[in-house]
C-alpha positions in Angstrom: 73.2 29.8 42.5 72.2 26.9 40.1 71.1 28.4 37.0 67.9 27.9 36.0 67.6 24.8 33.5 67.5 25.6 29.7 63.6 24.7 28.7 63.3 24.4 24.8 60.1 26.6 23.2 57.2 25.1 23.5 55.5 25.3 19.8 51.2 25.6 19.2 50.5 23.0 16.9 47.6 22.7 14.2 46.5 19.4 12.4 45.3 18.8 9.2 44.0 15.6 8.6 43.4 14.0 11.5 43.8 10.0 10.3 45.6 7.0 12.0 48.9 8.9 12.3 47.8 12.2 12.7 45.8 11.9 16.2 48.7 10.0 17.5 51.4 12.4 16.7 49.7 15.2 17.8 48.7 13.8 21.2 52.4 13.0 21.5 53.1 16.6 21.0 50.8 17.6 23.4 51.9 15.3 25.9 55.4 16.8 25.3 54.3 20.3 26.1 53.6 21.6 22.7 49.5 22.7 22.9 47.5 21.4 19.7 45.2 24.9 19.5 42.9 23.3 16.2 42.5 20.6 14.1 40.8 20.3 10.7 39.1 17.3 10.1 36.1 16.3 7.4 35.0 13.4 8.1 32.9 11.6 11.0 35.8 9.4 11.8 38.3 12.0 11.9 36.1 14.5 14.1 35.7 11.3 16.3 39.5 10.8 16.4 39.7 14.8 17.6 37.0 14.3 20.5 38.8 11.0 22.0 42.6 11.7 21.2 42.7 15.4 21.7 39.5 16.7 23.5 39.2 20.3 23.9 40.8 20.8 20.6 38.4 22.8 18.2 37.7 22.0 14.8 38.9 24.8 12.3 39.2 25.3 8.2 42.2 24.9 6.8 43.2 28.8 6.8 42.2 29.1 10.6 44.5 26.1 11.9 47.6 27.5 9.6 46.7 31.2 11.1 46.9 29.5 14.7 49.7 27.3 14.7 53.8 27.8 14.9 53.9 23.9 13.9 51.3 22.7 11.4 51.1 18.5 11.0 50.2 17.6 7.6 49.0 14.1 8.0 46.6 13.3 4.9 46.7 10.7 2.3 50.4 10.8 0.2 48.4 11.5 -3.1 46.7 14.3 -1.9 50.2 16.2 0.2 51.3 17.7 -3.0 48.2 19.4 -3.8 47.6 20.6 -0.2 50.9 22.4 0.2 50.3 23.9 -3.4 47.1 25.1 -2.1 48.7 26.6 0.7 51.4 28.4 -0.7 49.2 29.8 -3.4 46.5 31.1 -0.8 49.2 32.8 1.3 48.5 30.3 4.1 52.5 29.9 5.3 53.7 32.1 7.6 57.3 32.6 7.2 59.3 30.7 10.0 56.7 28.3 10.6 57.2 24.7 10.9 55.6 22.6 8.3 56.0 18.7 9.3 54.3 15.6 7.2 54.1 12.0 8.4 54.6 10.2 4.9 57.1 7.4 4.5 57.3 8.0 0.6 58.6 11.7 0.4 61.1 14.0 2.2 60.8 17.9 2.4 61.0 18.4 -1.2 57.2 17.5 -1.6 57.3 20.9 1.1 59.2 23.1 -1.4 56.4 25.9 -2.6 55.9 26.7 1.2 59.7 26.7 2.0 60.1 29.0 -0.8 57.8 31.2 1.0 59.7 30.8 4.4 58.4 27.6 5.7 60.3 25.5 8.0 60.1 22.0 6.5 60.4 18.3 8.2 59.3 14.7 7.3 59.0 12.8 10.6 57.8 9.4 9.2 57.1 6.9 12.6 57.6 3.1 11.3 54.8 1.4 12.9 51.2 0.8 12.3 48.1 2.2 13.6 44.8 1.3 14.5 43.2 4.4 15.0 42.5 4.1 18.6 43.3 6.1 21.6 45.9 3.6 22.4 48.0 4.2 19.5 50.1 7.2 21.0 51.9 4.3 23.4 52.9 3.0 20.0 55.4 5.7 19.6 57.2 5.1 22.8 60.6 4.0 21.6 59.3 4.1 17.8 61.7 4.6 15.1 60.8 7.6 13.0 62.3 8.1 9.3 63.5 11.6 9.7 64.4 14.0 6.6 64.9 18.2 7.0 67.0 20.5 5.6 70.6 20.0 7.6 69.9 23.2 9.4 66.7 21.9 10.9 67.9 18.6 11.6 68.9 19.0 15.6 65.1 19.9 16.0 63.4 17.6 13.8 65.5 14.4 15.7 64.6 16.6 19.0 61.0 16.7 18.1 60.8 12.7 17.7 62.5 12.4 21.0 59.9 14.6 22.6 57.1 12.3 21.1 59.1 9.4 22.7 60.4 7.8 19.4 63.7 7.2 17.9 65.0 9.4 15.1 66.5 7.7 11.9 68.3 9.7 9.4 67.0 9.3 5.8 68.2 11.2 3.1 66.3 13.1 0.7 67.2 10.9 -2.5 66.4 7.9 -0.3 63.0 8.3 0.6 61.0 6.3 -2.3 63.8 3.3 -2.0 63.3 3.2 2.5 59.2 3.5 2.1 59.4 0.7 -0.8 61.2 -1.8 1.6 59.0 -0.8 4.8 56.2 -1.1 3.0 57.7 -4.7 1.0 58.3 -5.8 4.7 54.9 -4.9 6.7 52.1 -5.0 4.3 53.4 -8.0 2.4 54.4 -9.9 5.8 50.5 -8.9 6.4 49.4 -10.7 3.3 51.4 -13.6 3.3 50.5 -14.4 7.5 46.8 -13.8 6.2 47.4 -16.1 3.2 49.2 -18.9 5.3 46.2 -18.6 7.7 43.7 -19.4 5.0 45.6 -22.2 3.9 45.6 -23.8 6.9 42.0 -23.4 7.6 41.4 -25.2 4.3 43.8 -27.6 5.6 41.1 -28.4 8.2 43.1 -26.6 11.1 41.5 -25.5 13.8 43.1 -22.5 15.4 45.7 -22.1 12.7 46.8 -18.8 14.2 47.9 -21.0 17.7 49.4 -23.2 15.2 51.8 -20.9 13.2 52.5 -18.1 16.5 55.6 -19.9 17.5 56.9 -20.6 14.1 56.4 -17.1 12.7 57.8 -15.2 15.7 60.7 -17.4 15.8 61.4 -17.1 12.3 60.7 -13.3 12.4 63.1 -12.9 15.2 65.7 -15.2 13.7 66.1 -13.4 10.2 66.1 -9.8 12.0 69.4 -11.3 14.0 70.8 -13.8 11.1 69.9 -12.6 8.1 69.7 -15.2 5.1 71.3 -17.6 8.1 68.0 -18.0 9.4 66.5 -19.5 5.3 65.0 -23.0 6.7 63.1 -25.3 4.7 62.7 -27.4 1.5 63.7 -24.2 -0.7 66.9 -23.3 1.4 67.6 -27.6 1.6 67.1 -27.7 -2.6 64.1 -30.4 -1.6 63.1 -30.0 -5.4 59.9 -32.9 -4.4 58.8 -31.3 -1.5 58.5 -28.1 -3.4 56.6 -30.1 -6.2 54.3 -31.7 -4.3 53.3 -28.0 -2.7 53.0 -26.9 -6.1 50.6 -29.5 -6.6 48.4 -29.1 -3.9 48.2 -25.1 -4.0 47.0 -25.7 -7.9 44.6 -27.8 -6.7 43.4 -25.7 -3.4 44.1 -22.5 -4.0 45.3 -21.7 -7.5 46.1 -17.7 -6.8 48.5 -18.9 -4.1 50.7 -21.3 -6.2 51.9 -18.1 -8.1 52.7 -16.4 -4.9 54.4 -19.1 -3.7 56.8 -19.6 -6.9 57.7 -16.1 -6.8 58.8 -16.1 -3.4 60.6 -19.7 -3.5 62.4 -18.4 -6.4 64.0 -15.4 -4.5 64.4 -17.6 -1.3 66.1 -19.9 -3.8 68.7 -16.9 -5.2 69.1 -16.0 -1.6 70.2 -19.3 -0.2 72.3 -20.0 -3.6 74.1 -16.4 -3.0 74.7 -17.1 0.5 76.3 -20.5 0.0 73.3 -22.3 2.0 71.9 -23.6 -1.2 74.1 -26.3 -3.5 74.2 -25.3 -7.1 73.2 -28.5 -8.4 70.4 -28.8 -6.1 69.1 -25.2 -6.9 69.1 -26.1 -10.6 66.5 -29.1 -9.9 64.7 -26.7 -7.6 64.4 -23.9 -10.4 63.3 -26.5 -12.9 60.7 -27.3 -10.6 59.5 -24.0 -10.2 60.1 -23.1 -13.6 
C-alpha cells in the first residue's frame, strides 16, 4: 500500500497593510491553501482591495490580526515598517513561533529583530514586480522572482512559501539588501522616467503616437542588454560621434532644458561603459567628453 503524500502544514494568514503588494501576496497564499483569516486596512482604497481580492476576510485591529494568524504579512511602506515592528514587540502582540513576513526590497530580516527577540520567525520575501492595485496582480506573481532573506534555519521555509505563491526564490544576503534594492529601483523606476521623458520629447517634436514609434526600438534594446550586457550599446555615444551629441544638446537646450542634464549624465556614463568595454576609441571618447563637459 502506497504511503500517504506528505502535506505541508497550512498556516492561517493575517495581513497588516493591504496595499498594492499586500493584497496579491495574501491572495496567492490563500490560493496555495493558507487561509487569510484577518486583515487590517485603514484607507478606503485598502478596504476596497480586501473586498475585491480577499473576499470574506474580516477587517480587524492590528492586535486582532496578529492574535488570529500563524503568519502575519507586514506589507506597509518601508518608512513605517520599523515602527510597526517595534510597536508589535512593545505591546506583546507577537507570539513565539509566529511567522512575520515583510515584502520590502530595502530591508532584510534585521528590521524584524525586536519581534525576533520575542520568538517570532522572520522572513523577507520581496516580489521583484510592479503592481497596479488591480485584481489581476495575483497572476503577476506566477514565475515572478522573489528576493529572499531569512535566518539560515528558515531558508527552506521561506523559499517554499515563494514557490507556493508561484514565484521563483532568489537568495539575497542580509548585508546586500540595500544595494540589491538600489539596483532594482535604478533599473525599473528610472526606466519609467526615461521612457516617459522620451515620449514627451517625441510629442514635442510633432510625432503622433510616440509610443508606437519607439516600442520596437526600446523592447529590442532591453532584450539585447539583458542578453549581451554592454555589447548591446549602440548609438552616437558608443560610436564616439561627438558632432551628433553636440546637436542633441543644442536641441535639448532649446526644447527641454530639464532633459538636457539627464542626457548629459547618461551620456557620460554610457561613454565610460563603452570605453571600458572596448567599444569606444579613447581619442573619440576624449572628444565626446569635451562636448559633454
